[in-house]
C-alpha positions as CSV (number, residue, x, y, z in Angstrom):
1,M,0.0,0.0,0.0
2,K,1.4,3.4,-1.0
3,L,2.0,6.0,1.7
4,N,-0.2,9.0,1.7
5,Q,1.3,12.5,1.5
6,A,1.5,13.1,5.2
7,Q,2.9,9.6,5.9
8,N,5.5,10.2,3.2
9,Q,6.5,13.6,4.7
10,A,6.9,11.9,8.2
11,V,9.1,9.2,6.7
12,T,11.4,11.4,4.6
13,F,12.0,14.2,7.1
14,I,15.3,13.2,8.9
15,S,17.4,16.3,9.3
16,G,16.0,17.3,12.7
17,P,13.5,16.6,15.5
18,C,10.1,15.3,14.2
19,L,6.8,14.9,16.0
20,V,4.3,12.8,14.1
21,L,0.8,13.4,15.5
22,A,-0.9,10.1,14.5
23,G,-4.6,9.9,14.9
24,A,-6.3,6.6,15.7
25,G,-6.0,4.1,12.8
26,S,-3.9,6.5,10.7
27,G,-1.1,3.9,10.0
28,K,1.6,5.0,12.5
29,T,3.3,1.6,12.6
30,R,3.7,1.8,8.8
31,V,5.4,5.2,9.2
32,I,7.9,3.9,11.7
33,T,8.8,0.7,9.8
34,N,9.0,2.7,6.5
35,K,11.2,5.3,8.1
36,I,13.6,2.7,9.4
37,A,13.8,1.3,5.9
38,Y,14.3,4.8,4.4
39,L,17.1,5.5,6.9
40,V,18.9,2.3,6.0
41,R,18.4,2.3,2.2
42,D,18.2,6.0,1.2
43,C,20.3,7.7,3.9
44,D,23.0,5.1,4.4
45,V,22.5,4.8,8.2
46,P,23.5,1.3,9.1
47,A,20.7,-0.5,11.0
48,R,22.9,-1.1,14.1
49,Y,22.9,2.7,14.7
50,I,19.0,2.9,14.8
51,L,17.0,2.5,17.9
52,A,13.1,2.2,18.0
53,V,11.4,2.2,21.3
54,T,7.8,1.3,22.2
55,F,5.8,0.4,25.4
56,T,4.9,-3.3,25.1
57,N,6.7,-6.5,24.0
58,K,3.9,-7.2,21.7
59,A,4.3,-3.9,19.9
60,A,8.1,-4.3,19.7
61,R,7.7,-7.9,18.3
62,E,5.2,-6.7,15.7
63,M,7.5,-3.9,14.7
64,K,10.5,-6.3,14.4
65,E,8.5,-8.6,12.2
66,R,7.3,-5.8,9.9
67,V,10.8,-4.3,9.6
68,A,12.2,-7.8,8.8
69,L,9.6,-8.2,6.0
70,T,10.5,-4.7,4.6
71,L,14.3,-4.8,4.9
72,G,15.2,-8.5,5.0
73,K,17.7,-10.2,7.4
74,Q,20.9,-8.7,6.0
75,E,19.9,-5.0,5.9
76,S,18.2,-5.1,9.3
77,R,21.1,-6.8,11.1
78,G,21.9,-5.1,14.4
79,L,18.7,-3.0,14.4
80,K,17.6,-2.3,18.0
81,I,13.8,-2.4,18.6
82,S,12.7,-2.8,22.2
83,T,10.5,-1.6,25.0
84,F,11.7,1.3,27.2
85,H,12.3,-1.1,30.0
86,T,14.4,-3.5,27.9
87,L,16.4,-0.5,26.6
88,G,17.0,0.5,30.3
89,L,18.0,-3.0,31.2
90,N,20.5,-3.1,28.3
91,I,22.1,0.2,29.4
92,I,22.3,-1.0,33.0
93,K,23.9,-4.3,31.9
94,S,26.4,-2.5,29.8
95,E,27.2,0.1,32.5
96,V,26.9,-2.1,35.6
97,K,30.1,-0.9,37.1
98,E,29.3,2.8,36.6
99,I,26.0,2.3,38.3
100,G,27.7,0.5,41.2
101,L,25.9,-2.9,40.9
102,K,27.5,-6.4,40.8
103,P,26.9,-8.4,37.6
104,G,24.1,-10.9,37.8
105,F,21.7,-8.5,39.6
106,S,18.1,-9.5,40.1
107,L,14.8,-7.9,39.0
108,F,12.1,-7.5,41.6
109,D,8.5,-7.6,40.3
110,D,5.7,-5.8,42.1
111,K,5.0,-8.8,44.4
112,D,8.7,-8.9,45.4
113,S,8.7,-5.2,46.1
114,M,5.5,-5.4,48.1
115,A,7.0,-8.3,50.2
116,L,10.1,-6.2,50.9
117,L,8.1,-3.1,51.8
118,K,5.9,-5.1,54.1
119,D,8.9,-6.5,55.9
120,L,10.6,-3.0,56.2
121,T,7.5,-1.3,57.6
122,M,6.0,-4.0,59.8
123,E,6.9,-2.1,63.0
124,K,5.1,1.1,61.8
125,L,2.5,0.0,59.3
126,D,1.7,-3.4,60.8
127,G,0.9,-4.9,57.3
128,D,-1.8,-2.3,56.6
129,K,-2.6,-3.2,52.9
130,E,-3.9,0.3,51.9
131,Q,-0.9,2.1,53.4
132,L,1.5,-0.4,51.7
133,F,-0.2,0.0,48.4
134,L,-0.1,3.8,48.7
135,L,3.6,3.6,49.7
136,Q,4.4,1.3,46.7
137,N,2.6,3.8,44.3
138,C,4.4,6.8,45.9
139,I,7.8,5.2,45.4
140,S,7.0,4.3,41.8
141,S,5.8,8.0,41.2
142,W,9.0,9.4,42.8
143,K,11.2,7.2,40.7
144,N,9.3,8.1,37.5
145,D,9.8,11.8,38.4
146,L,13.6,11.1,39.1
147,I,13.3,12.0,42.8
148,M,15.7,10.3,45.1
149,P,15.0,9.5,48.8
150,E,17.6,12.1,50.0
151,Q,15.9,14.9,48.0
152,L,12.5,13.8,49.3
153,Q,13.6,13.9,52.9
154,K,14.8,17.5,52.5
155,K,11.5,18.7,51.1
156,A,9.0,16.6,53.1
157,L,6.2,18.9,54.3
158,S,4.6,16.7,57.0
159,A,5.5,13.9,59.4
160,G,3.7,11.4,57.2
161,E,5.7,12.5,54.1
162,L,9.0,12.2,56.1
163,E,8.1,8.7,57.2
164,F,7.3,7.6,53.6
165,A,10.6,9.2,52.5
166,Q,12.5,7.2,55.2
167,F,10.8,4.0,54.0
168,Y,11.8,4.8,50.5
169,L,15.4,5.3,51.6
170,R,15.5,1.9,53.4
171,Y,13.8,0.2,50.5
172,Q,16.5,1.5,48.1
173,Q,19.3,0.5,50.6
174,N,17.8,-3.0,50.8
175,L,17.5,-3.4,47.0
176,R,21.1,-2.4,46.7
177,A,22.1,-4.9,49.5
178,Y,20.2,-7.7,47.6
179,N,21.9,-6.5,44.3
180,A,18.4,-6.1,42.9
181,L,16.4,-3.5,40.9
182,D,12.7,-2.9,40.6
183,F,10.7,-2.1,37.5
184,D,11.0,1.7,37.8
185,D,14.8,1.5,38.4
186,L,15.1,0.2,34.8
187,I,14.4,3.7,33.6
188,M,15.5,5.9,36.5
189,L,19.0,4.5,36.9
190,P,20.1,4.8,33.2
191,T,18.5,8.3,33.1
192,L,20.4,9.6,36.1
193,L,23.6,7.9,34.9
194,L,23.4,9.6,31.5
195,R,22.5,12.9,33.2
196,H,25.5,12.9,35.6
197,K,28.2,11.0,33.6
198,E,29.1,12.9,30.4
199,H,31.5,10.2,29.1
200,V,28.7,7.5,29.3
201,R,26.2,9.9,27.7
202,L,28.5,10.6,24.8
203,K,29.2,6.9,24.3
204,W,25.5,6.1,24.0
205,Q,24.8,9.1,21.8
206,K,27.5,7.8,19.4
207,R,25.9,4.3,19.4
208,I,22.4,5.8,18.5
209,R,22.5,7.9,15.4
210,Y,18.7,7.9,15.0
211,M,15.9,7.2,17.5
212,L,12.2,6.5,17.0
213,V,9.7,6.5,19.8
214,D,6.1,5.1,19.5
215,E,3.1,6.0,21.7
216,Y,5.0,9.1,22.9
217,Q,2.0,10.5,24.8
218,D,2.4,7.7,27.3
219,T,5.9,8.7,28.4
220,N,6.5,9.8,32.0
221,T,9.1,12.3,33.2
222,S,12.0,9.8,33.4
223,Q,11.2,8.3,29.9
224,Y,11.1,11.8,28.4
225,E,14.4,12.7,30.0
226,L,16.0,9.4,28.9
227,V,15.0,10.1,25.3
228,R,16.3,13.7,25.6
229,L,19.7,12.6,26.9
230,L,20.1,9.8,24.3
231,V,19.3,12.1,21.3
232,G,21.6,14.9,22.5
233,E,22.0,18.2,20.7
234,R,22.0,16.6,17.2
235,A,18.3,15.7,18.0
236,R,17.9,13.2,15.2
237,F,14.7,11.6,16.3
238,T,11.0,10.9,15.4
239,V,8.4,10.6,18.1
240,V,4.9,9.3,17.2
241,G,2.0,10.1,19.5
242,D,-1.6,11.3,19.9
243,D,-2.5,13.6,22.7
244,D,-6.2,12.5,22.3
245,Q,-5.3,9.0,23.2
246,S,-3.4,9.7,26.4
247,I,-5.2,7.7,29.0
248,Y,-2.5,6.6,31.5
249,S,-2.0,9.6,33.7
250,W,-2.6,7.3,36.7
251,R,0.6,5.4,35.6
252,G,2.6,8.7,35.4
253,A,2.1,9.3,31.7
254,K,2.3,13.0,30.8
255,P,0.6,14.1,27.5
256,Q,2.2,17.5,28.1
257,N,5.5,15.9,27.1
258,L,4.4,16.6,23.5
259,V,4.3,20.3,24.4
260,L,7.6,20.1,26.2
261,L,9.2,18.8,23.0
262,Q,8.5,22.2,21.3
263,K,10.2,24.0,24.2
264,D,13.3,21.7,24.4
265,F,13.6,21.4,20.6
266,P,12.5,24.7,19.0
267,A,13.3,23.3,15.5
268,L,10.6,20.6,15.9
269,R,8.8,19.6,12.7
270,V,5.2,18.6,13.4
271,V,3.5,16.2,10.9
272,K,-0.2,15.3,11.3
273,L,-1.6,12.0,10.1
274,E,-5.3,12.5,9.8
275,Q,-6.5,9.9,7.4
276,N,-8.0,7.0,9.2
277,Y,-7.9,3.5,7.5
278,R,-10.0,1.8,10.2
279,S,-13.5,3.3,10.8
280,S,-16.5,4.6,8.9
281,G,-16.8,8.4,8.3
282,R,-19.7,8.6,10.7
283,I,-17.8,7.0,13.6
284,L,-14.9,9.4,12.9
285,H,-17.2,12.4,12.7
286,C,-18.6,11.5,16.1
287,A,-15.1,11.0,17.6
288,N,-13.9,14.4,16.2
289,I,-16.9,16.2,17.7
290,L,-16.5,14.5,21.1
291,I,-12.8,15.2,21.5
292,Q,-13.2,18.9,20.4
293,N,-14.6,19.4,23.9
294,N,-11.0,19.0,25.2
295,P,-8.5,21.8,24.9
296,H,-5.8,21.2,22.3
297,V,-2.2,22.4,21.6
298,F,-2.2,20.6,18.3
299,D,-5.5,20.5,16.3
300,K,-6.3,17.6,14.1
301,K,-9.3,16.1,12.4
302,L,-9.6,12.5,11.4
303,Y,-11.3,11.6,8.1
304,S,-12.0,8.4,6.3
305,E,-12.5,7.4,2.7
306,L,-14.5,4.2,3.7
307,G,-18.0,5.7,3.3
308,Y,-20.2,7.3,5.9
309,G,-21.6,4.1,7.4
310,E,-24.3,3.2,9.9
311,P,-25.7,5.5,12.7
312,L,-24.5,4.8,16.2
313,K,-27.2,3.0,18.3
314,I,-28.0,3.7,21.9
315,L,-29.7,0.7,23.7
316,L,-31.6,1.2,27.0
317,A,-31.9,-1.4,29.8
318,K,-33.9,-1.6,33.0
319,N,-30.8,-2.6,35.1
320,E,-27.3,-4.1,34.8
321,D,-28.7,-7.7,34.5
322,H,-31.0,-6.6,31.7
323,E,-28.1,-4.6,30.1
324,A,-26.0,-7.8,29.8
325,E,-29.0,-9.7,28.4
326,R,-29.7,-6.9,25.8
327,V,-26.1,-6.8,24.6
328,V,-25.9,-10.6,24.2
329,A,-29.3,-10.7,22.4
330,E,-28.4,-7.9,20.1
331,L,-25.0,-9.5,19.4
332,M,-26.6,-12.9,18.6
333,A,-29.2,-11.3,16.3
334,H,-26.6,-9.2,14.6
335,K,-24.3,-12.2,14.1
336,F,-27.1,-14.2,12.6
337,M,-28.3,-11.4,10.2
338,N,-24.8,-10.5,9.1
339,N,-23.2,-13.9,9.0
340,T,-20.2,-12.7,11.0
341,Q,-17.9,-14.3,13.5
342,Y,-17.8,-14.0,17.3
343,K,-14.3,-12.4,17.2
344,D,-15.7,-9.5,15.2
345,Y,-17.4,-8.2,18.4
346,A,-15.9,-6.4,21.4
347,V,-17.7,-5.4,24.7
348,L,-15.8,-2.5,26.3
349,Y,-16.4,-1.2,29.8
350,R,-14.9,1.3,32.2
351,G,-14.1,-1.1,35.1
352,N,-13.3,-4.8,35.4
353,H,-16.2,-5.4,37.8
354,Q,-18.6,-4.8,34.9
355,S,-17.5,-8.0,33.1
356,R,-19.0,-10.5,35.5
357,L,-22.7,-10.2,34.3
358,F,-21.6,-10.3,30.6
359,E,-19.6,-13.5,31.3
360,K,-22.6,-15.1,33.1
361,V,-25.0,-14.4,30.2
362,M,-22.5,-15.4,27.6
363,M,-21.8,-18.7,29.4
364,S,-25.5,-19.5,29.7
365,N,-26.0,-18.8,26.0
366,R,-22.8,-20.8,25.1
367,I,-21.2,-17.9,23.5
368,P,-17.4,-18.2,23.4
369,Y,-15.7,-15.2,25.0
370,K,-12.3,-14.1,26.2
371,I,-11.5,-11.6,28.9
372,N,-8.5,-9.5,28.0
373,G,-6.3,-9.2,31.1
374,G,-6.9,-12.7,32.6
375,M,-4.4,-14.6,34.7
376,S,-0.9,-14.2,33.4
377,F,1.1,-17.3,32.5
378,F,3.8,-16.1,35.0
379,A,1.2,-15.7,37.8
380,R,0.7,-19.5,37.9
381,A,2.2,-21.1,41.1
382,E,4.3,-23.7,39.3
383,V,5.8,-21.1,36.9
384,K,6.6,-18.8,39.8
385,D,8.3,-21.7,41.6
386,I,10.6,-22.6,38.7
387,M,11.3,-18.9,38.0
388,A,12.3,-18.5,41.7
389,Y,14.8,-21.4,41.4
390,L,16.3,-19.9,38.3
391,R,16.5,-16.5,40.0
392,L,18.4,-18.0,42.9
393,L,20.8,-19.9,40.6
394,V,21.8,-16.6,38.9
395,N,21.8,-14.5,42.1
396,Q,22.2,-16.2,45.5
397,D,21.5,-12.9,47.2
398,D,17.8,-13.0,46.0
399,D,16.1,-13.5,49.4
400,N,12.5,-13.4,47.9
401,A,13.3,-16.2,45.5
402,L,15.0,-18.3,48.3
403,L,12.0,-17.8,50.7
404,R,9.6,-19.0,48.0
405,I,11.4,-22.3,47.2
406,I,13.6,-23.3,50.1
407,N,10.7,-25.6,51.3
408,T,9.0,-26.2,47.9
409,P,8.9,-29.2,47.4
410,T,8.8,-29.9,51.1
411,R,12.3,-30.4,52.6
412,G,11.6,-30.2,56.3
413,I,12.5,-26.5,56.6
414,G,9.6,-25.0,58.6
415,R,8.6,-21.5,59.6
416,A,10.5,-21.6,62.9
417,T,13.8,-22.6,61.2
418,L,13.3,-19.9,58.6
419,E,12.7,-17.3,61.3
420,K,16.0,-18.2,63.0
421,L,17.8,-18.1,59.6
422,G,16.3,-14.6,59.0
423,N,17.4,-13.2,62.4
424,F,20.9,-14.7,61.9
425,A,21.1,-13.0,58.4
426,N,20.0,-9.7,59.9
427,E,22.6,-9.8,62.6
428,L,25.4,-10.5,60.1
429,H,23.9,-8.0,57.5
430,V,24.1,-10.6,54.8
431,S,21.6,-12.4,52.5
432,L,19.7,-15.4,53.6
433,F,21.7,-17.7,51.4
434,E,25.0,-16.4,52.7
435,A,23.8,-16.8,56.2
436,A,22.7,-20.4,55.3
437,C,26.3,-21.1,54.2
438,H,27.9,-19.5,57.3
439,P,30.1,-21.8,59.4
440,Q,28.4,-20.5,62.6
441,L,24.9,-21.4,61.5
442,G,24.9,-24.4,63.8
443,S,24.9,-22.0,66.8
444,V,21.3,-20.9,66.0
445,I,19.8,-23.9,64.1
446,S,20.3,-27.6,65.0
447,G,19.0,-31.1,64.2
448,K,17.0,-31.9,61.1
449,G,16.5,-28.2,60.2
450,L,20.3,-27.6,60.0
451,T,20.8,-30.8,57.9
452,A,18.0,-29.8,55.5
453,I,19.4,-26.3,55.0
454,E,23.0,-27.7,54.5
455,N,21.7,-30.2,51.9
456,F,19.7,-27.5,50.1
457,N,22.8,-25.2,50.0
458,R,25.1,-27.9,48.6
459,W,22.5,-28.7,46.0
460,I,22.0,-25.1,44.9
461,V,25.8,-24.4,44.7
462,G,26.3,-27.5,42.6
463,L,23.4,-26.7,40.3
464,A,24.5,-23.0,39.9
465,D,28.0,-24.2,38.9
466,N,26.4,-26.7,36.5
467,V,24.1,-24.3,34.7
468,M,26.5,-21.4,34.6
469,R,29.6,-23.3,33.4
470,G,28.3,-26.5,31.8
471,D,25.2,-27.3,29.7
472,T,22.6,-24.9,30.9
473,Q,19.6,-26.6,29.4
474,A,20.6,-30.0,30.7
475,G,21.3,-28.4,34.1
476,I,17.8,-26.9,34.3
477,R,16.2,-30.2,33.2
478,E,18.2,-32.1,35.9
479,M,17.2,-29.5,38.5
480,I,13.4,-30.1,37.9
481,K,14.0,-33.8,37.9
482,S,16.2,-34.1,41.0
483,M,13.9,-32.0,43.2
484,Q,11.1,-34.4,42.3
485,Y,8.8,-31.4,41.5
486,E,6.5,-33.5,39.3
487,E,5.8,-36.0,42.1
488,W,5.3,-33.2,44.6
489,L,2.8,-31.5,42.2
490,Y,0.8,-34.7,41.8
491,A,0.7,-35.1,45.6
492,T,-0.4,-31.6,46.4
493,S,-2.6,-30.6,43.4
494,T,-6.4,-30.6,43.6
495,S,-6.6,-33.2,40.8
496,P,-4.3,-35.2,38.5
497,K,-5.6,-33.0,35.7
498,A,-4.4,-29.9,37.5
499,A,-1.0,-31.4,38.1
500,E,-0.8,-32.4,34.4
501,M,-1.6,-28.7,33.5
502,G,1.1,-27.5,35.9
503,M,3.8,-29.7,34.3
504,S,2.6,-28.6,30.9
505,N,3.2,-25.0,31.9
506,I,6.7,-25.9,33.1
507,S,7.4,-27.5,29.8
508,T,6.2,-24.3,28.0
509,L,8.6,-22.3,30.2
510,F,11.5,-24.7,29.5
511,G,10.8,-24.3,25.8
512,W,11.0,-20.5,26.0
513,I,14.2,-20.7,28.0
514,T,15.8,-23.1,25.5
515,N,14.9,-20.8,22.6
516,M,16.4,-17.8,24.3
517,L,19.6,-19.6,25.2
518,E,20.0,-20.7,21.6
519,G,18.9,-17.4,20.0
520,D,17.0,-17.0,16.6
521,E,16.9,-14.6,13.6
522,L,15.6,-11.7,15.7
523,E,17.5,-12.3,19.0
524,P,21.2,-13.4,19.6
525,P,21.8,-16.2,22.1
526,M,21.5,-15.2,25.7
527,T,23.1,-16.2,29.0
528,L,21.0,-17.7,31.8
529,P,21.0,-14.4,33.8
530,E,19.9,-12.5,30.7
531,V,17.1,-15.1,30.1
532,V,15.9,-14.8,33.7
533,N,15.8,-11.0,33.6
534,R,14.1,-11.0,30.2
535,L,11.4,-13.4,31.5
536,I,10.8,-11.4,34.6
537,L,10.5,-8.3,32.4
538,R,8.1,-10.1,30.1
539,D,6.0,-11.1,33.0
540,M,5.7,-7.5,34.3
541,M,5.0,-6.1,30.8
542,E,2.8,-8.8,29.3
543,R,0.3,-9.6,32.0
544,G,-2.8,-10.3,30.1
545,E,-1.3,-10.3,26.6
546,D,-2.5,-13.2,24.6
547,K,-1.5,-14.3,21.1
548,E,-4.4,-16.7,20.5
549,D,-6.6,-15.8,17.5
550,T,-9.7,-17.9,18.3
551,D,-13.3,-17.1,17.5
552,Q,-14.4,-15.5,20.7
553,V,-16.2,-12.3,21.7
554,Q,-13.6,-9.9,23.3
555,L,-14.4,-8.5,26.7
556,M,-12.1,-5.8,28.0
557,T,-11.7,-2.5,29.7
558,L,-11.5,0.7,27.6
559,H,-7.8,1.0,28.8
560,A,-7.0,-2.5,27.5
561,S,-8.6,-1.8,24.1
562,K,-6.2,0.9,23.1
563,G,-4.4,0.0,19.9
564,L,-7.0,-2.7,18.9
565,E,-9.8,-2.6,16.4
566,F,-13.0,-4.5,15.9
567,P,-15.8,-4.4,13.3
568,Y,-18.5,-4.2,15.9
569,V,-18.2,-2.6,19.3
570,F,-20.5,-2.3,22.3
571,M,-19.5,0.4,24.8
572,V,-21.5,-0.5,27.9
573,G,-22.4,1.5,31.1
574,M,-22.5,4.9,29.3
575,E,-23.7,6.7,32.5
576,E,-22.5,9.5,34.7
577,G,-20.5,7.9,37.5
578,L,-19.2,5.1,35.3
579,L,-18.0,7.0,32.2
580,P,-17.0,9.6,33.2
581,H,-16.0,7.8,36.4
582,Q,-17.2,9.3,39.7
583,S,-13.7,9.8,41.0
584,S,-12.9,11.9,37.9
585,I,-16.1,13.9,38.3
586,D,-15.1,14.6,41.9
587,E,-11.5,15.5,41.0
588,D,-12.7,17.6,38.0
589,N,-10.6,15.5,35.7
590,I,-13.2,14.9,32.9
591,E,-10.7,15.5,30.0
592,E,-8.9,12.1,30.5
593,E,-12.3,10.3,30.7
594,R,-13.3,12.0,27.5
595,R,-10.1,10.7,25.9
596,L,-11.0,7.3,27.2
597,A,-14.4,7.5,25.5
598,Y,-12.7,8.7,22.3
599,V,-10.4,5.7,22.4
600,G,-13.5,3.5,22.8
601,V,-15.4,5.1,19.9
602,T,-12.3,4.9,17.5
603,R,-12.0,1.1,18.2
604,A,-15.1,0.5,16.0
605,Q,-14.7,-0.1,12.3
606,R,-18.2,-0.5,11.1
607,E,-20.9,-0.3,13.8
608,L,-20.9,1.1,17.3
609,F,-23.5,0.4,20.1
610,F,-23.8,2.2,23.4
611,T,-25.8,0.9,26.4
612,L,-27.1,2.5,29.6
613,T,-29.4,1.5,32.4
614,R,-32.3,3.2,34.2
615,E,-31.2,1.5,37.5
616,R,-27.8,0.2,38.6
617,R,-26.8,-1.4,41.9
618,Q,-23.5,-0.2,43.3
619,Y,-22.0,-1.2,46.6
620,G,-25.5,-2.4,47.7
621,E,-27.1,0.9,46.8
622,L,-29.7,1.3,44.1
623,L,-28.9,4.3,41.8
624,N,-30.9,6.0,39.0
625,P,-28.0,7.1,36.8
626,E,-28.1,9.9,34.3
627,P,-26.9,9.2,30.7
628,S,-23.2,10.0,30.2
629,R,-22.6,13.6,29.2
630,F,-20.4,12.2,26.4
631,L,-23.6,10.8,24.7
632,Y,-25.0,14.4,24.6
633,E,-21.7,15.7,23.2
634,L,-21.9,13.5,20.2
635,P,-23.7,14.9,17.0
636,Q,-27.3,13.8,17.7
637,D,-28.1,13.4,13.9
638,D,-25.7,10.5,13.8
639,L,-27.2,8.7,16.8
640,V,-30.3,6.5,17.1
641,W,-31.7,6.5,20.7
642,E,-33.7,3.4,21.0
643,D,-36.6,5.2,22.7
644,K,-36.7,7.8,19.9
645,K,-36.3,5.3,17.0
646,P,-38.3,6.0,13.8
647,K,-41.0,3.4,12.9
648,V,-39.9,0.7,10.5
649,S,-42.0,0.4,7.2
650,A,-43.6,-2.9,6.0
651,E,-41.1,-3.0,3.1
652,Q,-38.1,-2.7,5.4
653,R,-39.5,-5.4,7.7
654,Q,-39.9,-7.7,4.7
655,Q,-36.4,-7.1,3.5
656,K,-35.0,-7.8,6.9
657,G,-37.0,-11.1,7.0
658,Q,-35.7,-12.2,3.6
659,T,-32.1,-11.6,4.8
660,G,-32.7,-13.7,7.9
661,I,-34.1,-16.6,5.8
662,A,-31.1,-16.4,3.5
663,N,-28.7,-16.6,6.4
664,L,-30.6,-19.5,7.9
665,R,-30.3,-21.4,4.6
666,N,-26.5,-20.7,4.6
667,L,-26.3,-22.1,8.1
668,L,-28.2,-25.2,7.3
669,N,-26.2,-25.9,4.2
670,K,-22.8,-25.6,6.0
């Protein structure tokens, strides 16, 4: 497919900083992949000097595949396409000494971080879940804003702030003692390193002659600063984003980073992609009118050449049970009349709690469905167990990993023994594993507990030596076999089928590890520490990502729908208090909710349905919600409100009946 004029301009402008304002469905991935090819073929920039960064592994993988198709293996050799966090991890690995870490550091996921925070604050917070969750979020925000604990302590305004700043300091000190990093460190540490060490900054600027960033409106302060430091004064970069699709402020994303670009790079060229290749003209007209209610620094208007299309329909229901029944009935009738597939339909909602009733009605009608954002592969107990063993093999200072598996499968190392080991480690200021190997351990633990710990240590040391120096794959296989994990799984699972599933998941994990150790066309071979860190990173970034393309109705939140498209979309719960959400109404933050509604509208390719209820039960209270203000902001000529629907003529009814009979014949003849 040929590039349109705006896309072509975005691809061929390479002499300075470039912002591509890419509206929904305007072909931004094509622009990025074509620009990479243009740089390599027409501008003689070797692929190894080009870096493209995006937010999810799925997007990075898709981009890699598309570039490989455009350029081929030879020309794309050395090209770096990764997520922000993988880029950060690569910089840290390369500059490990400059940062002051030991090689073979561990990555803590959010559960590891929470366990550490709980431990550090037990005396003051006594395991208060709300306070711990708040503390974890505060630390994440501070890291995203590049604020260190020492700075925070100086500017704390209250006793509460000072206490949280002290917890943050102890948390960072403990991470350093464990030779570990958390998810936010992967951006913060490289950014601070490049900011403060000129020789490192110049080295990385030489390595990266051209940088491309996707979904730029989702960057936070540290990501913006990392990009700024990597591109330097030469400012050879292209960022692609859409301020109208910025819906992650709760994760630290700052759409104002698009505005900041103009300030930091006065020569910035702005290119607007306004032709949409996804949706009907009517859907886009409605989306444009809706989003015009938000203030804009950059104006853009999406248009389509796909025809004007069907009116947007608004369905009314008595209550939330009736709403689910209405959606499912409408979906089944629509599928029958239009001879479509289940996967052509998506049900989008504001909050996860809304999915339960839709699931129930779909199950009772035997409609296959998939909830986007279900249980992550890495969240399964058996996968977490094997990952914890691997984490311990590559970093014996990883206390969280050790605590998870020292008695899994059962080895006779009980709670009391572990408590004594923990106290002994604290006295010595060493990790649990180091304490477990200490010659004086016998002074605090005796009998069977001591023997069990000594046997475990010897086994881990031998395994670590085996997998790091010898045949890594054979070593991992031997580890799973020698600890008799399969037998233990069958003995402790709820059923033989559950144990079988568990072993199947371990087999899948082993397959991934093998592939990464061996490498392929897109990735060079990795060492075991690299594999472990990459898998932890994949877990953190891909929770809920699924590659299956089965025939199922898609159920997902509006946030999860970003970047996806479906022929037919149901946006449910279009009521004040749900969309816009009540907390946003209370905080006077309607603009982001409107962007969320805009994202929902622009997911639809052919037809869009909205639903709302007259009554809705929330937290045990019966409410009579008002229709969402966003419905009234849409152009009313393009909507059909069910209670104001024009009467259908006899001729139209007859035509509809004939279509139904024709589809029934097709079904019977299949």
